[in-house]
mmCIF file of the N, C-alpha and C atoms, coordinates in Angstrom:
data_MODEL
# 
_entry.id   MODEL 
# 
loop_
_atom_site.group_PDB 
_atom_site.id 
_atom_site.type_symbol 
_atom_site.label_atom_id 
_atom_site.label_alt_id 
_atom_site.label_comp_id 
_atom_site.label_asym_id 
_atom_site.label_entity_id 
_atom_site.label_seq_id 
_atom_site.pdbx_PDB_ins_code 
_atom_site.Cartn_x 
_atom_site.Cartn_y 
_atom_site.Cartn_z 
_atom_site.occupancy 
_atom_site.B_iso_or_equiv 
_atom_site.pdbx_formal_charge 
_atom_site.auth_seq_id 
_atom_site.auth_comp_id 
_atom_site.auth_asym_id 
_atom_site.auth_atom_id 
_atom_site.pdbx_PDB_model_num 
ATOM 1   N N  . MET A 1 1  ? -2.033  -32.938 34.265 1.00 0.00 ? 1  MET A N  1 
ATOM 2   C CA . MET A 1 1  ? -3.288  -32.967 33.557 1.00 0.00 ? 1  MET A CA 1 
ATOM 3   C C  . MET A 1 1  ? -3.561  -31.591 32.937 1.00 0.00 ? 1  MET A C  1 
ATOM 4   N N  . ALA A 1 2  ? -3.927  -31.560 31.686 1.00 0.00 ? 2  ALA A N  1 
ATOM 5   C CA . ALA A 1 2  ? -4.192  -30.309 30.980 1.00 0.00 ? 2  ALA A CA 1 
ATOM 6   C C  . ALA A 1 2  ? -5.513  -29.710 31.445 1.00 0.00 ? 2  ALA A C  1 
ATOM 7   N N  . THR A 1 3  ? -5.538  -28.372 31.502 1.00 0.00 ? 3  THR A N  1 
ATOM 8   C CA . THR A 1 3  ? -6.773  -27.703 31.892 1.00 0.00 ? 3  THR A CA 1 
ATOM 9   C C  . THR A 1 3  ? -7.647  -27.464 30.667 1.00 0.00 ? 3  THR A C  1 
ATOM 10  N N  . THR A 1 4  ? -8.930  -27.441 30.893 1.00 0.00 ? 4  THR A N  1 
ATOM 11  C CA . THR A 1 4  ? -9.865  -27.190 29.796 1.00 0.00 ? 4  THR A CA 1 
ATOM 12  C C  . THR A 1 4  ? -9.932  -25.690 29.521 1.00 0.00 ? 4  THR A C  1 
ATOM 13  N N  . ASN A 1 5  ? -10.489 -25.326 28.385 1.00 0.00 ? 5  ASN A N  1 
ATOM 14  C CA . ASN A 1 5  ? -10.655 -23.922 28.046 1.00 0.00 ? 5  ASN A CA 1 
ATOM 15  C C  . ASN A 1 5  ? -11.515 -23.216 29.094 1.00 0.00 ? 5  ASN A C  1 
ATOM 16  N N  . ALA A 1 6  ? -12.571 -23.860 29.540 1.00 0.00 ? 6  ALA A N  1 
ATOM 17  C CA . ALA A 1 6  ? -13.450 -23.271 30.554 1.00 0.00 ? 6  ALA A CA 1 
ATOM 18  C C  . ALA A 1 6  ? -12.694 -23.010 31.857 1.00 0.00 ? 6  ALA A C  1 
ATOM 19  N N  . GLU A 1 7  ? -11.818 -23.929 32.235 1.00 0.00 ? 7  GLU A N  1 
ATOM 20  C CA . GLU A 1 7  ? -11.025 -23.754 33.452 1.00 0.00 ? 7  GLU A CA 1 
ATOM 21  C C  . GLU A 1 7  ? -10.048 -22.591 33.315 1.00 0.00 ? 7  GLU A C  1 
ATOM 22  N N  . ARG A 1 8  ? -9.424  -22.468 32.147 1.00 0.00 ? 8  ARG A N  1 
ATOM 23  C CA . ARG A 1 8  ? -8.502  -21.350 31.903 1.00 0.00 ? 8  ARG A CA 1 
ATOM 24  C C  . ARG A 1 8  ? -9.250  -20.022 31.927 1.00 0.00 ? 8  ARG A C  1 
ATOM 25  N N  . GLN A 1 9  ? -10.430 -19.982 31.308 1.00 0.00 ? 9  GLN A N  1 
ATOM 26  C CA . GLN A 1 9  ? -11.229 -18.759 31.312 1.00 0.00 ? 9  GLN A CA 1 
ATOM 27  C C  . GLN A 1 9  ? -11.636 -18.368 32.729 1.00 0.00 ? 9  GLN A C  1 
ATOM 28  N N  . LYS A 1 10 ? -12.056 -19.348 33.504 1.00 0.00 ? 10 LYS A N  1 
ATOM 29  C CA . LYS A 1 10 ? -12.461 -19.086 34.888 1.00 0.00 ? 10 LYS A CA 1 
ATOM 30  C C  . LYS A 1 10 ? -11.294 -18.519 35.688 1.00 0.00 ? 10 LYS A C  1 
ATOM 31  N N  . LYS A 1 11 ? -10.124 -19.102 35.519 1.00 0.00 ? 11 LYS A N  1 
ATOM 32  C CA . LYS A 1 11 ? -8.931  -18.634 36.229 1.00 0.00 ? 11 LYS A CA 1 
ATOM 33  C C  . LYS A 1 11 ? -8.586  -17.201 35.810 1.00 0.00 ? 11 LYS A C  1 
ATOM 34  N N  . PHE A 1 12 ? -8.660  -16.922 34.498 1.00 0.00 ? 12 PHE A N  1 
ATOM 35  C CA . PHE A 1 12 ? -8.380  -15.585 33.987 1.00 0.00 ? 12 PHE A CA 1 
ATOM 36  C C  . PHE A 1 12 ? -9.349  -14.572 34.569 1.00 0.00 ? 12 PHE A C  1 
ATOM 37  N N  . ARG A 1 13 ? -10.648 -14.900 34.559 1.00 0.00 ? 13 ARG A N  1 
ATOM 38  C CA . ARG A 1 13 ? -11.663 -13.984 35.084 1.00 0.00 ? 13 ARG A CA 1 
ATOM 39  C C  . ARG A 1 13 ? -11.468 -13.710 36.569 1.00 0.00 ? 13 ARG A C  1 
ATOM 40  N N  . GLU A 1 14 ? -11.132 -14.739 37.320 1.00 0.00 ? 14 GLU A N  1 
ATOM 41  C CA . GLU A 1 14 ? -10.876 -14.571 38.757 1.00 0.00 ? 14 GLU A CA 1 
ATOM 42  C C  . GLU A 1 14 ? -9.684  -13.651 38.986 1.00 0.00 ? 14 GLU A C  1 
ATOM 43  N N  . LYS A 1 15 ? -8.638  -13.838 38.205 1.00 0.00 ? 15 LYS A N  1 
ATOM 44  C CA . LYS A 1 15 ? -7.416  -13.048 38.355 1.00 0.00 ? 15 LYS A CA 1 
ATOM 45  C C  . LYS A 1 15 ? -7.656  -11.573 38.039 1.00 0.00 ? 15 LYS A C  1 
ATOM 46  N N  . HIS A 1 16 ? -8.542  -11.282 37.080 1.00 0.00 ? 16 HIS A N  1 
ATOM 47  C CA . HIS A 1 16 ? -8.741  -9.920  36.617 1.00 0.00 ? 16 HIS A CA 1 
ATOM 48  C C  . HIS A 1 16 ? -10.049 -9.275  37.085 1.00 0.00 ? 16 HIS A C  1 
ATOM 49  N N  . LYS A 1 17 ? -10.794 -9.929  37.950 1.00 0.00 ? 17 LYS A N  1 
ATOM 50  C CA . LYS A 1 17 ? -12.129 -9.431  38.289 1.00 0.00 ? 17 LYS A CA 1 
ATOM 51  C C  . LYS A 1 17 ? -12.125 -8.061  38.959 1.00 0.00 ? 17 LYS A C  1 
ATOM 52  N N  . ASP A 1 18 ? -11.073 -7.707  39.680 1.00 0.00 ? 18 ASP A N  1 
ATOM 53  C CA . ASP A 1 18 ? -11.025 -6.407  40.341 1.00 0.00 ? 18 ASP A CA 1 
ATOM 54  C C  . ASP A 1 18 ? -10.339 -5.349  39.490 1.00 0.00 ? 18 ASP A C  1 
ATOM 55  N N  . LYS A 1 19 ? -9.822  -5.734  38.336 1.00 0.00 ? 19 LYS A N  1 
ATOM 56  C CA . LYS A 1 19 ? -9.076  -4.810  37.487 1.00 0.00 ? 19 LYS A CA 1 
ATOM 57  C C  . LYS A 1 19 ? -9.826  -4.451  36.209 1.00 0.00 ? 19 LYS A C  1 
ATOM 58  N N  . THR A 1 20 ? -10.782 -5.267  35.840 1.00 0.00 ? 20 THR A N  1 
ATOM 59  C CA . THR A 1 20 ? -11.496 -5.040  34.588 1.00 0.00 ? 20 THR A CA 1 
ATOM 60  C C  . THR A 1 20 ? -12.983 -5.258  34.789 1.00 0.00 ? 20 THR A C  1 
ATOM 61  N N  . GLU A 1 21 ? -13.740 -4.744  33.843 1.00 0.00 ? 21 GLU A N  1 
ATOM 62  C CA . GLU A 1 21 ? -15.181 -4.972  33.847 1.00 0.00 ? 21 GLU A CA 1 
ATOM 63  C C  . GLU A 1 21 ? -15.584 -5.421  32.451 1.00 0.00 ? 21 GLU A C  1 
ATOM 64  N N  . ARG A 1 22 ? -16.409 -6.407  32.397 1.00 0.00 ? 22 ARG A N  1 
ATOM 65  C CA . ARG A 1 22 ? -16.828 -6.964  31.116 1.00 0.00 ? 22 ARG A CA 1 
ATOM 66  C C  . ARG A 1 22 ? -17.973 -6.122  30.538 1.00 0.00 ? 22 ARG A C  1 
ATOM 67  N N  . LEU A 1 23 ? -17.844 -5.752  29.262 1.00 0.00 ? 23 LEU A N  1 
ATOM 68  C CA . LEU A 1 23 ? -18.893 -5.021  28.558 1.00 0.00 ? 23 LEU A CA 1 
ATOM 69  C C  . LEU A 1 23 ? -19.380 -5.882  27.405 1.00 0.00 ? 23 LEU A C  1 
ATOM 70  N N  . ASP A 1 24 ? -20.636 -6.201  27.413 1.00 0.00 ? 24 ASP A N  1 
ATOM 71  C CA . ASP A 1 24 ? -21.237 -6.967  26.317 1.00 0.00 ? 24 ASP A CA 1 
ATOM 72  C C  . ASP A 1 24 ? -22.285 -6.086  25.672 1.00 0.00 ? 24 ASP A C  1 
ATOM 73  N N  . MET A 1 25 ? -22.104 -5.801  24.387 1.00 0.00 ? 25 MET A N  1 
ATOM 74  C CA . MET A 1 25 ? -23.068 -4.963  23.687 1.00 0.00 ? 25 MET A CA 1 
ATOM 75  C C  . MET A 1 25 ? -22.999 -5.222  22.196 1.00 0.00 ? 25 MET A C  1 
ATOM 76  N N  . ARG A 1 26 ? -24.034 -4.838  21.544 1.00 0.00 ? 26 ARG A N  1 
ATOM 77  C CA . ARG A 1 26 ? -24.069 -4.925  20.089 1.00 0.00 ? 26 ARG A CA 1 
ATOM 78  C C  . ARG A 1 26 ? -23.985 -3.494  19.563 1.00 0.00 ? 26 ARG A C  1 
ATOM 79  N N  . VAL A 1 27 ? -23.194 -3.316  18.518 1.00 0.00 ? 27 VAL A N  1 
ATOM 80  C CA . VAL A 1 27 ? -23.071 -2.009  17.881 1.00 0.00 ? 27 VAL A CA 1 
ATOM 81  C C  . VAL A 1 27 ? -23.419 -2.162  16.407 1.00 0.00 ? 27 VAL A C  1 
ATOM 82  N N  . SER A 1 28 ? -23.686 -1.058  15.757 1.00 0.00 ? 28 SER A N  1 
ATOM 83  C CA . SER A 1 28 ? -24.020 -1.106  14.335 1.00 0.00 ? 28 SER A CA 1 
ATOM 84  C C  . SER A 1 28 ? -22.830 -1.613  13.528 1.00 0.00 ? 28 SER A C  1 
ATOM 85  N N  . ASN A 1 29 ? -23.120 -2.120  12.347 1.00 0.00 ? 29 ASN A N  1 
ATOM 86  C CA . ASN A 1 29 ? -22.043 -2.573  11.457 1.00 0.00 ? 29 ASN A CA 1 
ATOM 87  C C  . ASN A 1 29 ? -21.094 -1.430  11.138 1.00 0.00 ? 29 ASN A C  1 
ATOM 88  N N  . GLU A 1 30 ? -21.643 -0.242  10.963 1.00 0.00 ? 30 GLU A N  1 
ATOM 89  C CA . GLU A 1 30 ? -20.814 0.923   10.660 1.00 0.00 ? 30 GLU A CA 1 
ATOM 90  C C  . GLU A 1 30 ? -19.843 1.231   11.797 1.00 0.00 ? 30 GLU A C  1 
ATOM 91  N N  . ALA A 1 31 ? -20.340 1.188   13.035 1.00 0.00 ? 31 ALA A N  1 
ATOM 92  C CA . ALA A 1 31 ? -19.484 1.453   14.192 1.00 0.00 ? 31 ALA A CA 1 
ATOM 93  C C  . ALA A 1 31 ? -18.416 0.367   14.334 1.00 0.00 ? 31 ALA A C  1 
ATOM 94  N N  . ALA A 1 32 ? -18.791 -0.881  14.117 1.00 0.00 ? 32 ALA A N  1 
ATOM 95  C CA . ALA A 1 32 ? -17.831 -1.987  14.212 1.00 0.00 ? 32 ALA A CA 1 
ATOM 96  C C  . ALA A 1 32 ? -16.741 -1.845  13.152 1.00 0.00 ? 32 ALA A C  1 
ATOM 97  N N  . PHE A 1 33 ? -17.142 -1.464  11.942 1.00 0.00 ? 33 PHE A N  1 
ATOM 98  C CA . PHE A 1 33 ? -16.177 -1.271  10.860 1.00 0.00 ? 33 PHE A CA 1 
ATOM 99  C C  . PHE A 1 33 ? -15.244 -0.108  11.168 1.00 0.00 ? 33 PHE A C  1 
ATOM 100 N N  . ALA A 1 34 ? -15.816 0.989   11.680 1.00 0.00 ? 34 ALA A N  1 
ATOM 101 C CA . ALA A 1 34 ? -15.003 2.152   12.033 1.00 0.00 ? 34 ALA A CA 1 
ATOM 102 C C  . ALA A 1 34 ? -13.981 1.785   13.103 1.00 0.00 ? 34 ALA A C  1 
ATOM 103 N N  . LEU A 1 35 ? -14.416 1.040   14.116 1.00 0.00 ? 35 LEU A N  1 
ATOM 104 C CA . LEU A 1 35 ? -13.501 0.623   15.179 1.00 0.00 ? 35 LEU A CA 1 
ATOM 105 C C  . LEU A 1 35 ? -12.388 -0.251  14.622 1.00 0.00 ? 35 LEU A C  1 
ATOM 106 N N  . GLU A 1 36 ? -12.747 -1.172  13.775 1.00 0.00 ? 36 GLU A N  1 
ATOM 107 C CA . GLU A 1 36 ? -11.756 -2.063  13.147 1.00 0.00 ? 36 GLU A CA 1 
ATOM 108 C C  . GLU A 1 36 ? -10.715 -1.250  12.379 1.00 0.00 ? 36 GLU A C  1 
ATOM 109 N N  . CYS A 1 37 ? -11.174 -0.314  11.550 1.00 0.00 ? 37 CYS A N  1 
ATOM 110 C CA . CYS A 1 37 ? -10.264 0.511   10.741 1.00 0.00 ? 37 CYS A CA 1 
ATOM 111 C C  . CYS A 1 37 ? -9.379  1.390   11.616 1.00 0.00 ? 37 CYS A C  1 
ATOM 112 N N  . LEU A 1 38 ? -9.979  2.044   12.600 1.00 0.00 ? 38 LEU A N  1 
ATOM 113 C CA . LEU A 1 38 ? -9.208  2.930   13.470 1.00 0.00 ? 38 LEU A CA 1 
ATOM 114 C C  . LEU A 1 38 ? -8.156  2.176   14.265 1.00 0.00 ? 38 LEU A C  1 
ATOM 115 N N  . ALA A 1 39 ? -8.538  1.036   14.824 1.00 0.00 ? 39 ALA A N  1 
ATOM 116 C CA . ALA A 1 39 ? -7.580  0.240   15.595 1.00 0.00 ? 39 ALA A CA 1 
ATOM 117 C C  . ALA A 1 39 ? -6.419  -0.226  14.720 1.00 0.00 ? 39 ALA A C  1 
ATOM 118 N N  . LYS A 1 40 ? -6.725  -0.671  13.515 1.00 0.00 ? 40 LYS A N  1 
ATOM 119 C CA . LYS A 1 40 ? -5.661  -1.095  12.595 1.00 0.00 ? 40 LYS A CA 1 
ATOM 120 C C  . LYS A 1 40 ? -4.757  0.074   12.243 1.00 0.00 ? 40 LYS A C  1 
ATOM 121 N N  . ASN A 1 41 ? -5.358  1.243   11.981 1.00 0.00 ? 41 ASN A N  1 
ATOM 122 C CA . ASN A 1 41 ? -4.593  2.424   11.609 1.00 0.00 ? 41 ASN A CA 1 
ATOM 123 C C  . ASN A 1 41 ? -3.635  2.851   12.721 1.00 0.00 ? 41 ASN A C  1 
ATOM 124 N N  . TYR A 1 42 ? -4.084  2.752   13.973 1.00 0.00 ? 42 TYR A N  1 
ATOM 125 C CA . TYR A 1 42 ? -3.251  3.118   15.120 1.00 0.00 ? 42 TYR A CA 1 
ATOM 126 C C  . TYR A 1 42 ? -2.400  1.954   15.628 1.00 0.00 ? 42 TYR A C  1 
ATOM 127 N N  . ARG A 1 43 ? -2.554  0.814   14.973 1.00 0.00 ? 43 ARG A N  1 
ATOM 128 C CA . ARG A 1 43 ? -1.788  -0.396  15.307 1.00 0.00 ? 43 ARG A CA 1 
ATOM 129 C C  . ARG A 1 43 ? -1.949  -0.804  16.777 1.00 0.00 ? 43 ARG A C  1 
ATOM 130 N N  . VAL A 1 44 ? -3.215  -0.794  17.211 1.00 0.00 ? 44 VAL A N  1 
ATOM 131 C CA . VAL A 1 44 ? -3.564  -1.237  18.557 1.00 0.00 ? 44 VAL A CA 1 
ATOM 132 C C  . VAL A 1 44 ? -4.768  -2.165  18.455 1.00 0.00 ? 44 VAL A C  1 
ATOM 133 N N  . THR A 1 45 ? -5.054  -2.853  19.532 1.00 0.00 ? 45 THR A N  1 
ATOM 134 C CA . THR A 1 45 ? -6.246  -3.690  19.556 1.00 0.00 ? 45 THR A CA 1 
ATOM 135 C C  . THR A 1 45 ? -7.484  -2.801  19.662 1.00 0.00 ? 45 THR A C  1 
ATOM 136 N N  . LYS A 1 46 ? -8.631  -3.368  19.331 1.00 0.00 ? 46 LYS A N  1 
ATOM 137 C CA . LYS A 1 46 ? -9.885  -2.625  19.471 1.00 0.00 ? 46 LYS A CA 1 
ATOM 138 C C  . LYS A 1 46 ? -10.108 -2.264  20.939 1.00 0.00 ? 46 LYS A C  1 
ATOM 139 N N  . LYS A 1 47 ? -9.772  -3.167  21.825 1.00 0.00 ? 47 LYS A N  1 
ATOM 140 C CA . LYS A 1 47 ? -9.901  -2.917  23.266 1.00 0.00 ? 47 LYS A CA 1 
ATOM 141 C C  . LYS A 1 47 ? -9.055  -1.725  23.679 1.00 0.00 ? 47 LYS A C  1 
ATOM 142 N N  . LYS A 1 48 ? -7.799  -1.710  23.272 1.00 0.00 ? 48 LYS A N  1 
ATOM 143 C CA . LYS A 1 48 ? -6.880  -0.623  23.622 1.00 0.00 ? 48 LYS A CA 1 
ATOM 144 C C  . LYS A 1 48 ? -7.370  0.701   23.029 1.00 0.00 ? 48 LYS A C  1 
ATOM 145 N N  . PHE A 1 49 ? -7.840  0.664   21.784 1.00 0.00 ? 49 PHE A N  1 
ATOM 146 C CA . PHE A 1 49 ? -8.331  1.882   21.148 1.00 0.00 ? 49 PHE A CA 1 
ATOM 147 C C  . PHE A 1 49 ? -9.499  2.467   21.930 1.00 0.00 ? 49 PHE A C  1 
ATOM 148 N N  . LEU A 1 50 ? -10.481 1.625   22.266 1.00 0.00 ? 50 LEU A N  1 
ATOM 149 C CA . LEU A 1 50 ? -11.649 2.103   23.014 1.00 0.00 ? 50 LEU A CA 1 
ATOM 150 C C  . LEU A 1 50 ? -11.271 2.612   24.401 1.00 0.00 ? 50 LEU A C  1 
ATOM 151 N N  . GLU A 1 51 ? -10.404 1.873   25.096 1.00 0.00 ? 51 GLU A N  1 
ATOM 152 C CA . GLU A 1 51 ? -9.976  2.311   26.426 1.00 0.00 ? 51 GLU A CA 1 
ATOM 153 C C  . GLU A 1 51 ? -9.310  3.678   26.358 1.00 0.00 ? 51 GLU A C  1 
ATOM 154 N N  . ASP A 1 52 ? -8.370  3.853   25.441 1.00 0.00 ? 52 ASP A N  1 
ATOM 155 C CA . ASP A 1 52 ? -7.671  5.130   25.325 1.00 0.00 ? 52 ASP A CA 1 
ATOM 156 C C  . ASP A 1 52 ? -8.624  6.258   24.951 1.00 0.00 ? 52 ASP A C  1 
ATOM 157 N N  . LEU A 1 53 ? -9.518  5.998   24.008 1.00 0.00 ? 53 LEU A N  1 
ATOM 158 C CA . LEU A 1 53 ? -10.478 7.003   23.576 1.00 0.00 ? 53 LEU A CA 1 
ATOM 159 C C  . LEU A 1 53 ? -11.358 7.456   24.739 1.00 0.00 ? 53 LEU A C  1 
ATOM 160 N N  . LEU A 1 54 ? -11.939 6.498   25.445 1.00 0.00 ? 54 LEU A N  1 
ATOM 161 C CA . LEU A 1 54 ? -12.836 6.828   26.553 1.00 0.00 ? 54 LEU A CA 1 
ATOM 162 C C  . LEU A 1 54 ? -12.115 7.546   27.684 1.00 0.00 ? 54 LEU A C  1 
ATOM 163 N N  . ILE A 1 55 ? -10.944 7.071   28.048 1.00 0.00 ? 55 ILE A N  1 
ATOM 164 C CA . ILE A 1 55 ? -10.192 7.688   29.151 1.00 0.00 ? 55 ILE A CA 1 
ATOM 165 C C  . ILE A 1 55 ? -9.736  9.091   28.773 1.00 0.00 ? 55 ILE A C  1 
ATOM 166 N N  . ASN A 1 56 ? -9.271  9.274   27.539 1.00 0.00 ? 56 ASN A N  1 
ATOM 167 C CA . ASN A 1 56 ? -8.837  10.609  27.108 1.00 0.00 ? 56 ASN A CA 1 
ATOM 168 C C  . ASN A 1 56 ? -9.983  11.612  27.108 1.00 0.00 ? 56 ASN A C  1 
ATOM 169 N N  . ILE A 1 57 ? -11.142 11.208  26.604 1.00 0.00 ? 57 ILE A N  1 
ATOM 170 C CA . ILE A 1 57 ? -12.306 12.101  26.594 1.00 0.00 ? 57 ILE A CA 1 
ATOM 171 C C  . ILE A 1 57 ? -12.739 12.420  28.025 1.00 0.00 ? 57 ILE A C  1 
ATOM 172 N N  . HIS A 1 58 ? -12.752 11.412  28.873 1.00 0.00 ? 58 HIS A N  1 
ATOM 173 C CA . HIS A 1 58 ? -13.130 11.592  30.281 1.00 0.00 ? 58 HIS A CA 1 
ATOM 174 C C  . HIS A 1 58 ? -12.195 12.592  30.961 1.00 0.00 ? 58 HIS A C  1 
ATOM 175 N N  . HIS A 1 59 ? -10.882 12.423  30.802 1.00 0.00 ? 59 HIS A N  1 
ATOM 176 C CA . HIS A 1 59 ? -9.918  13.315  31.441 1.00 0.00 ? 59 HIS A CA 1 
ATOM 177 C C  . HIS A 1 59 ? -10.008 14.735  30.876 1.00 0.00 ? 59 HIS A C  1 
ATOM 178 N N  . GLU A 1 60 ? -10.218 14.846  29.570 1.00 0.00 ? 60 GLU A N  1 
ATOM 179 C CA . GLU A 1 60 ? -10.366 16.169  28.956 1.00 0.00 ? 60 GLU A CA 1 
ATOM 180 C C  . GLU A 1 60 ? -11.585 16.888  29.523 1.00 0.00 ? 60 GLU A C  1 
ATOM 181 N N  . LYS A 1 61 ? -12.675 16.157  29.646 1.00 0.00 ? 61 LYS A N  1 
ATOM 182 C CA . LYS A 1 61 ? -13.906 16.741  30.198 1.00 0.00 ? 61 LYS A CA 1 
ATOM 183 C C  . LYS A 1 61 ? -13.686 17.181  31.645 1.00 0.00 ? 61 LYS A C  1 
ATOM 184 N N  . LEU A 1 62 ? -13.061 16.320  32.448 1.00 0.00 ? 62 LEU A N  1 
ATOM 185 C CA . LEU A 1 62 ? -12.808 16.651  33.850 1.00 0.00 ? 62 LEU A CA 1 
ATOM 186 C C  . LEU A 1 62 ? -11.924 17.886  33.993 1.00 0.00 ? 62 LEU A C  1 
ATOM 187 N N  . SER A 1 63 ? -10.941 18.029  33.125 1.00 0.00 ? 63 SER A N  1 
ATOM 188 C CA . SER A 1 63 ? -9.996  19.146  33.237 1.00 0.00 ? 63 SER A CA 1 
ATOM 189 C C  . SER A 1 63 ? -10.653 20.499  32.994 1.00 0.00 ? 63 SER A C  1 
ATOM 190 N N  . LYS A 1 64 ? -11.817 20.520  32.370 1.00 0.00 ? 64 LYS A N  1 
ATOM 191 C CA . LYS A 1 64 ? -12.502 21.776  32.052 1.00 0.00 ? 64 LYS A CA 1 
ATOM 192 C C  . LYS A 1 64 ? -13.636 22.097  33.021 1.00 0.00 ? 64 LYS A C  1 
ATOM 193 N N  . MET A 1 65 ? -13.817 21.276  34.049 1.00 0.00 ? 65 MET A N  1 
ATOM 194 C CA . MET A 1 65 ? -14.954 21.432  34.958 1.00 0.00 ? 65 MET A CA 1 
ATOM 195 C C  . MET A 1 65 ? -14.587 22.166  36.237 1.00 0.00 ? 65 MET A C  1 
ATOM 196 N N  . THR A 1 66 ? -15.584 22.850  36.778 1.00 0.00 ? 66 THR A N  1 
ATOM 197 C CA . THR A 1 66 ? -15.450 23.393  38.124 1.00 0.00 ? 66 THR A CA 1 
ATOM 198 C C  . THR A 1 66 ? -15.640 22.236  39.107 1.00 0.00 ? 66 THR A C  1 
ATOM 199 N N  . ALA A 1 67 ? -15.367 22.493  40.372 1.00 0.00 ? 67 ALA A N  1 
ATOM 200 C CA . ALA A 1 67 ? -15.528 21.452  41.392 1.00 0.00 ? 67 ALA A CA 1 
ATOM 201 C C  . ALA A 1 67 ? -16.971 20.968  41.465 1.00 0.00 ? 67 ALA A C  1 
ATOM 202 N N  . ASP A 1 68 ? -17.928 21.904  41.402 1.00 0.00 ? 68 ASP A N  1 
ATOM 203 C CA . ASP A 1 68 ? -19.342 21.525  41.464 1.00 0.00 ? 68 ASP A CA 1 
ATOM 204 C C  . ASP A 1 68 ? -19.755 20.702  40.238 1.00 0.00 ? 68 ASP A C  1 
ATOM 205 N N  . GLU A 1 69 ? -19.304 21.120  39.068 1.00 0.00 ? 69 GLU A N  1 
ATOM 206 C CA . GLU A 1 69 ? -19.613 20.373  37.847 1.00 0.00 ? 69 GLU A CA 1 
ATOM 207 C C  . GLU A 1 69 ? -19.022 18.966  37.912 1.00 0.00 ? 69 GLU A C  1 
ATOM 208 N N  . MET A 1 70 ? -17.813 18.872  38.451 1.00 0.00 ? 70 MET A N  1 
ATOM 209 C CA . MET A 1 70 ? -17.159 17.576  38.567 1.00 0.00 ? 70 MET A CA 1 
ATOM 210 C C  . MET A 1 70 ? -17.917 16.668  39.527 1.00 0.00 ? 70 MET A C  1 
ATOM 211 N N  . ASN A 1 71 ? -18.342 17.213  40.646 1.00 0.00 ? 71 ASN A N  1 
ATOM 212 C CA . ASN A 1 71 ? -19.114 16.420  41.603 1.00 0.00 ? 71 ASN A CA 1 
ATOM 213 C C  . ASN A 1 71 ? -20.406 15.904  40.985 1.00 0.00 ? 71 ASN A C  1 
ATOM 214 N N  . GLU A 1 72 ? -21.073 16.771  40.229 1.00 0.00 ? 72 GLU A N  1 
ATOM 215 C CA . GLU A 1 72 ? -22.320 16.356  39.575 1.00 0.00 ? 72 GLU A CA 1 
ATOM 216 C C  . GLU A 1 72 ? -22.033 15.276  38.521 1.00 0.00 ? 72 GLU A C  1 
ATOM 217 N N  . TYR A 1 73 ? -21.018 15.497  37.719 1.00 0.00 ? 73 TYR A N  1 
ATOM 218 C CA . TYR A 1 73 ? -20.635 14.543  36.670 1.00 0.00 ? 73 TYR A CA 1 
ATOM 219 C C  . TYR A 1 73 ? -20.282 13.176  37.266 1.00 0.00 ? 73 TYR A C  1 
ATOM 220 N N  . LEU A 1 74 ? -19.568 13.190  38.382 1.00 0.00 ? 74 LEU A N  1 
ATOM 221 C CA . LEU A 1 74 ? -19.152 11.943  39.024 1.00 0.00 ? 74 LEU A CA 1 
ATOM 222 C C  . LEU A 1 74 ? -20.213 11.357  39.933 1.00 0.00 ? 74 LEU A C  1 
ATOM 223 N N  . GLY A 1 75 ? -21.331 12.058  40.076 1.00 0.00 ? 75 GLY A N  1 
ATOM 224 C CA . GLY A 1 75 ? -22.426 11.554  40.895 1.00 0.00 ? 75 GLY A CA 1 
ATOM 225 C C  . GLY A 1 75 ? -22.177 11.689  42.377 1.00 0.00 ? 75 GLY A C  1 
ATOM 226 N N  . LEU A 1 76 ? -21.380 12.685  42.765 1.00 0.00 ? 76 LEU A N  1 
ATOM 227 C CA . LEU A 1 76 ? -21.079 12.905  44.181 1.00 0.00 ? 76 LEU A CA 1 
ATOM 228 C C  . LEU A 1 76 ? -22.043 13.918  44.764 1.00 0.00 ? 76 LEU A C  1 
ATOM 229 N N  . GLU A 1 77 ? -22.347 13.766  46.040 1.00 0.00 ? 77 GLU A N  1 
ATOM 230 C CA . GLU A 1 77 ? -23.235 14.699  46.716 1.00 0.00 ? 77 GLU A CA 1 
ATOM 231 C C  . GLU A 1 77 ? -22.505 16.016  46.935 1.00 0.00 ? 77 GLU A C  1 
ATOM 232 N N  . THR A 1 78 ? -23.175 17.129  46.656 1.00 0.00 ? 78 THR A N  1 
ATOM 233 C CA . THR A 1 78 ? -22.552 18.434  46.865 1.00 0.00 ? 78 THR A CA 1 
ATOM 234 C C  . THR A 1 78 ? -23.203 19.192  48.007 1.00 0.00 ? 78 THR A C  1 
ATOM 235 N N  . ASP A 1 79 ? -24.459 18.895  48.307 1.00 0.00 ? 79 ASP A N  1 
ATOM 236 C CA . ASP A 1 79 ? -25.153 19.592  49.382 1.00 0.00 ? 79 ASP A CA 1 
ATOM 237 C C  . ASP A 1 79 ? -24.996 18.833  50.690 1.00 0.00 ? 79 ASP A C  1 
ATOM 238 N N  . VAL A 1 80 ? -24.485 19.544  51.685 1.00 0.00 ? 80 VAL A N  1 
ATOM 239 C CA . VAL A 1 80 ? -24.348 18.950  53.003 1.00 0.00 ? 80 VAL A CA 1 
ATOM 240 C C  . VAL A 1 80 ? -25.222 19.762  53.953 1.00 0.00 ? 80 VAL A C  1 
ATOM 241 N N  . THR A 1 81 ? -26.206 19.092  54.531 1.00 0.00 ? 81 THR A N  1 
ATOM 242 C CA . THR A 1 81 ? -27.117 19.780  55.445 1.00 0.00 ? 81 THR A CA 1 
ATOM 243 C C  . THR A 1 81 ? -26.702 19.473  56.880 1.00 0.00 ? 81 THR A C  1 
ATOM 244 N N  . VAL A 1 82 ? -26.643 20.541  57.693 1.00 0.00 ? 82 VAL A N  1 
ATOM 245 C CA . VAL A 1 82 ? -26.241 20.364  59.091 1.00 0.00 ? 82 VAL A CA 1 
ATOM 246 C C  . VAL A 1 82 ? -27.439 20.403  59.987 1.00 0.00 ? 82 VAL A C  1 
# 
């Protein structure tokens, strides 16, 4: 028996739920067009382009931080009271 589209989507989401996070948002037409052009230019999907861009910026920022700055940026507690 063939599975329905909804069943396939449910199976896909279950399989990837711990590896990915869904982002739903609206962006300006200009931003959407820019993303489309950039992804085509780099010959990658829009998803891949955004993932690489965000991860590269994140890693670059982290590499320039002190330990305290990194803890603050990552939302980690730095003060330990005894």
